C-alpha positions as CSV (number, residue, x, y, z in Angstrom):
1,M,7.2,19.9,-23.4
2,D,6.2,18.9,-26.9
3,A,2.5,18.1,-27.0
4,H,2.9,16.1,-30.2
5,R,5.5,13.9,-28.7
6,V,3.4,13.2,-25.6
7,Y,0.4,12.4,-27.9
8,R,2.5,10.0,-29.9
9,V,3.7,8.1,-26.8
10,V,0.1,7.8,-25.5
11,A,-1.3,6.9,-28.9
12,E,1.4,4.1,-29.2
13,Q,0.2,2.8,-25.8
14,G,-3.4,3.0,-27.1
15,A,-2.4,0.7,-30.0
16,R,-1.2,-1.8,-27.4
17,G,-4.5,-1.7,-25.6
18,F,-4.4,1.4,-23.3
19,S,-7.8,2.8,-22.6
20,G,-8.3,5.8,-20.4
21,A,-8.1,9.5,-20.1
22,V,-4.8,11.5,-20.0
23,L,-4.1,14.9,-18.6
24,V,-0.6,16.4,-19.0
25,Q,0.1,19.8,-17.5
26,Q,3.2,21.9,-17.5
27,G,2.7,24.4,-14.7
28,A,-0.8,25.8,-15.3
29,D,-0.7,25.1,-19.0
30,V,-2.5,22.0,-20.3
31,V,-0.2,20.2,-22.7
32,L,-2.6,17.3,-23.5
33,A,-6.1,16.4,-22.4
34,Q,-7.7,13.6,-24.3
35,G,-9.5,10.3,-23.9
36,F,-8.1,7.1,-25.6
37,G,-9.7,3.8,-26.3
38,L,-13.2,2.8,-25.3
39,A,-15.1,3.5,-22.1
40,N,-17.6,0.7,-23.0
41,R,-16.3,-1.9,-25.4
42,S,-19.6,-3.7,-25.9
43,E,-21.3,-0.5,-26.9
44,G,-18.3,1.1,-28.6
45,I,-18.5,4.3,-26.4
46,P,-15.1,6.1,-26.5
47,N,-13.3,7.6,-23.6
48,E,-13.4,11.3,-23.3
49,T,-11.7,13.8,-20.9
50,E,-15.0,13.9,-18.9
51,T,-15.4,10.1,-18.7
52,R,-16.1,8.9,-15.2
53,F,-14.3,5.8,-14.2
54,G,-15.6,3.4,-11.6
55,I,-13.0,2.7,-8.9
56,A,-13.7,-0.4,-6.8
57,S,-11.9,-3.3,-5.2
58,E,-10.9,-5.8,-7.8
59,P,-9.2,-9.2,-7.6
60,S,-5.5,-9.1,-6.9
61,S,-4.9,-10.6,-10.4
62,S,-5.8,-7.3,-12.1
63,P,-2.9,-5.4,-13.6
64,P,-1.6,-2.3,-11.9
65,L,-2.8,1.1,-13.0
66,P,0.1,2.8,-14.8
67,L,0.9,6.4,-13.7
68,I,3.7,8.5,-15.0
69,N,4.9,11.6,-13.2
70,W,7.2,13.7,-15.4
71,S,7.1,16.6,-13.0
72,T,10.1,18.7,-12.1
73,P,10.3,21.0,-9.0
74,D,9.4,24.6,-9.7
75,N,12.2,27.0,-9.1
C-alpha cells in the first residue's frame, strides 16, 4: 500500500470538508496515522491522532460517518 496515495486521497477529502483522524494499517505496519481538519472550529484547534471524539446520539438528519475498509484476508 502506498502511504503517499492514501494521504492524497484523505487530503482531498479534507479539502472537501472532512475533519477527523485516520489510521491505516497493513498487517501490523502503520501506513498512515494523522489528524485532518479541526477538532474545534471556533478555537482553531486541529485534529490529531490522539484527539478524542465525543460520540453521542444525534438527530437523524446528521450525515453518516464514512468508514472505508480496504482490508484483505490474510493468507
